[in-house]
Phi, psi and omega in degrees: 000133182268163178277167178297322179298318178294319179298318179299317179297322178294318178296317178300312181299320180298315182280334179290344176295340175271105188289321181286125184299322180291321177293324178298314179295322178297323178294322178293318178296317179298321177296321179295327179295335179274349182292136181300132179284152174281156175282164178301325179296332181273343181274064182256166177297328180296332181263001184280139175268115180272148182104002178256144178289329174262161177281129180229135175241140182221131178234126177251148174212159177239129175231125178052039177081006181241137180278143176223141182234138171246149181205167173203159178209155181269005175238133181294324178297311181296319179300319178297317181292317179291324176299324177299316177294319179296319178297319179300310187274350181298127178088358180278159174285160178299324179296320178292316180299321181294318193251343182265119182277153181280087179289348184300326182298312179288317182300328180268000178074018183292331182295338177279342182260344186256149177288158175304325179297316178295318179297321177296321177298317177297323177297324177293321177297314180299318179296323178293319178295317180296317179297320176301312181298319179297320177296319179295319180293329181282339184274000000 
């Protein structure tokens, strides 16, 4: 089993093979379109990530000591970006989710393609994931 840091490096390497920045972002968006949608029952205010310009819902759970995240968004771009974070943190321990930051956004040059509003939204998603992990560690 690899660590979250190793997984992040593999994800970065996988997307860096796409040299064109716009094509890379398009691949991330396409991956997000394949992500399973939440049901209407799961798209509640309690699961909503506040601080995003688009509506984003995030659900965390722990099974056998590993965190898993489900998500949905009403924007295909945002869904792709949030799916990337969910893919990164899926299967990680709560301690890893709490302390390892998503360097993948910078490593892939996404911060140069996204508006400050989108970047703030991603930061809100990350903060929600970290808070989930912190609650798990405290329980």
